[in-house]
N, C-alpha and C positions, 0 to 999 in steps of 0.2 A: 452253278454247275448242274449236271443232270444226275439224278439218283441212280444207284446201281439197280439192276432189274430185280423185281420181286413179284410174288403172287399176291392177289388181293381177294379177300372174301368178306362179305357182309354178314355179321352175326344177327340172327333173328331172335335170340334170347340170351340170357346170361348163361344158361346151360350149353347152348350152341357155341357161344364164345369160348367157354372153358374147354369144350371138346376140340375146337379148332386149335386152341393154344396148346392143349395137351398132345395133339398129334404132330406138332412141329416145335421143337424147343427153341428154334431161332426166330419164331414169329414175334411180332410186336403188336401192341394194341394201339389203334388209332381212335381217338375220341374227337376233340376239337381240331387237333393237328398243328396248333400254333407253336408247339415245342418240337414235335417230331419231324414235321415237314422240313424246317431249316436244317435239322441234323441229317436228314436223308439227302438233301441237296448238296451238303458239304461232304457227304459220305462218311461222316462221323458214325452214323448208324447205317448198317447194311443188313437189314432183316431179310430172311428168305420169304416171309409172308407178312402182310398187314391184315390184321383182323379188325374190321371197322365196327365199333360198337356205338357209333354216334346216333344210330336210329333207335336205340333201346329207350323209348320214352318212359318206361316204368322205372328208370333210374334217374329221372329228372323230377325232383320234388323238394319241398320243405314242409316238414310235418311237426306238429306238437307231440312230444313224447314225454309228457309229464314234467320232470325237472330238467329235461333236455330238449333240444331241437334236433331233428334228424334231417340231414341234407343228402339227397341222392348225388352220387358221384358225377352224373352227367348233367347236373344243373349248371346252366351257363352263368358266367360271371354277371351278365346283365340281369338275369333273373335273381341271382343272389343279392345284387345291389338293390333291386326294387322290391324285394319280398317284405310284406308287412309284418310277418311273424319275426323275422330277423331284425327288422328296424325297431320293433317294440322290445324284444327280449334279449337280443345280442347284437346291438348296432355296430360294434367294432367289425364284425364280419361283413355286413352289408356295406359299410363305409369303405373298408379296405378293398372289397371287390370292385368298387367304383374307381379305384386308383390303379387298377391293372391295365397296362397297355393303353389302347385307344378304343373308341366305340366299336370298331370292326373286330378287334381282338375280343372284347367283352361279349360280343354277340355270338362268337363261335367257340371261344375257349371255355373249358369246364373246370369247376373247382376240383374235381377228382383228378383230372389230367394234370393240373398245376401241382397238386400235392404228390401224386405218384411219380412225377418227373424228377422230384428231389433236387431242384436247383436251389442252392443256398442264397441266390440273389432274388428269389421270388418272394412276393409280399405275403401271400396267404399262409405259407408254412409257419412264419413267426407268430401270426395271430392264433393259429390252431395250437401251436406249442404253448403259448402264454395262457390259453384257455384250458389247458390240460384236457383237450378233446380226446375222443375215442374214435378209431377208424376201423371199419368192418371190411375184412378181406375174405373173399370166397375163392375156394379152389376145389380140386378133385376130392380132397379129404374133408370138405365141409366148410363151415364158416368159423372165423376166429376174429376176436376183437383185440386190437393193439392200441396201447396208450400212445399218445402223440410223442411222449418222451422216448419211446422205443421205435418210432416209425422211421425217422430220418437217420440213416446209418452211414452215409458218406456222400461224396460229391456225385450227384445224380444217382444215388442209391437209396432205396427205401426197403421197408419190411415186406413189400409186395414181391413174392418170389416168382420163379418161372411157372407159367400155367395158372397164375392167380389174377384176380381182379379186385381192385378197390371198388366197393359198391356203395358205401355210406359213411358219412362223417357225423358224429354225434357231439354236439357242443352244449355246454351248460347255459341255462338262462341266467342272466345277470340281474341281481336285485337292485333296488333303488340306491342302496348304500355303496354300490360298486361303480367306480369311474373307469374310463378307458381312453386309450389314445393309440393311434398308429401314425407315426411320422417317418418320412424317408427323405433322403437327399439324393437327387439325381441331377446330372449336369444339363440334360435337355428333357423336355417333355417327352414322355413315353419311353425313356431309357429305363433299363434295369436299375434298381436301387443301388447306389454306391454303398450306402448303409441305411438300414431301417430299424426302427424300434417299436415293438408292441408292448404296451403296458396295461395291465389290469390291476386296479388299486382298490382295496377295500378300505372304506373310510368310516370314521366315527367323529361326528361334529367337526368335519372339515380336516381331520388329521388322519394320515395314512396309518393303518394298523398292520397291513401286510400288502405285498405286491407280487405279481408275477410279471417278469420282464423277459422278453425274447428278442434276439438280435438277428437281423437280416444281413447277410454278406460279411460276416465277421469271422468266418472259418469255413471248413469243408462242409459243414452242415449248419442248419439253423440252430442257434444256441440259446440256452437259458442263461441270463446274467445272474448267477447265483449270489455273487457278492453284493450286487445291488439289492436283491431281495432280502438278504440278511441284514443289510444296513437299514433298510426301511423298517423291518420288523424290530430292530433295536432302537428305533426312534430318530434316526438321522433325517435331516432335511433332504428335499429333493437334490439340492446341489451337492450335499455331502455324499448321498447315496450314489449319485451319478458319477462321481469321481472314480468309482470302482467298475464302471461299465466294461472296460476293455480287459479286465482281469480274467485270465483263463481263455481268452479268445486268441485266435491265430489268423488275423486279417492278412490278406494277400496284398502284394504290390502289383499293380498292372497299369494299363493305359488310363484307367478311370481315376485312380488314386493310389498313393503310397500306403503302406501299412500304417505308418505314423499318422497320416491324415485320417484314415479310417478309424483309428483309435480315438482321435480327437472328435470326429463326428459322432462316434458312439456315446461319448461323454456328454456332448452338447445336446444331442437328440434325446438321450435318456432323461436329462434334467427337464427338457421341454415337455416330454411325454408325461412324466410324473406330475408336473405342474398342471398340464391340461387335464389329466385324469382326476386331479384334486379340485379343479375349478367347479 
């Protein structure tokens, strides 16, 4: 289909982008475009203006920030995948970025665009949530930091409000005693995840002492598997803990899978992810 008509402006700075967004409440931000452009073509999204921030190179970076790593929102998935700091200190992020779409998508899509889009079937939100990351949002009122647990608010809805931009993602460095895994099931290569599981496991002599587990495509938003985490903390085995994976989730039934099959996949993938994180 052909998109509805819209105006187009290129932002020359973050301040310029905020001014353009503030002047038009129906404007949308364009970064990599791999989520927005299909929505435009289907006329699911009909903005009056596109504000292109894709050329703001000062928002494309990975930096050491002490106990954290800071990732600029316009860092392309391919750059996230190949970044040496991420590979050394938080490899679950670089590894998962390499599973997004295909090479063409990874060379245009951005980590900030993926997160701000708020798609519960997207891979990186689950990883960011499991890591208890922080997200920096800038608007006319200044800068604020939002915890990942508060960032995803609904289907295609996030804490980024009208006239605001997501500018940075801050993730913790993982120590040597921390294992990780991101696993997903999809019917065909490059499909959205039917179900995905991100697991961060803290270990002591090969035994899990605590875990952070987040689920992809098991509800209207990316979810934490709180019952799994509680079971791991109580000393349950991966299999015993994974049996709780679908508790509190509201998986949908669609052409990709039934709700029952998604619940089954969540249990299977959670057990495998916990085992991989412990290996």
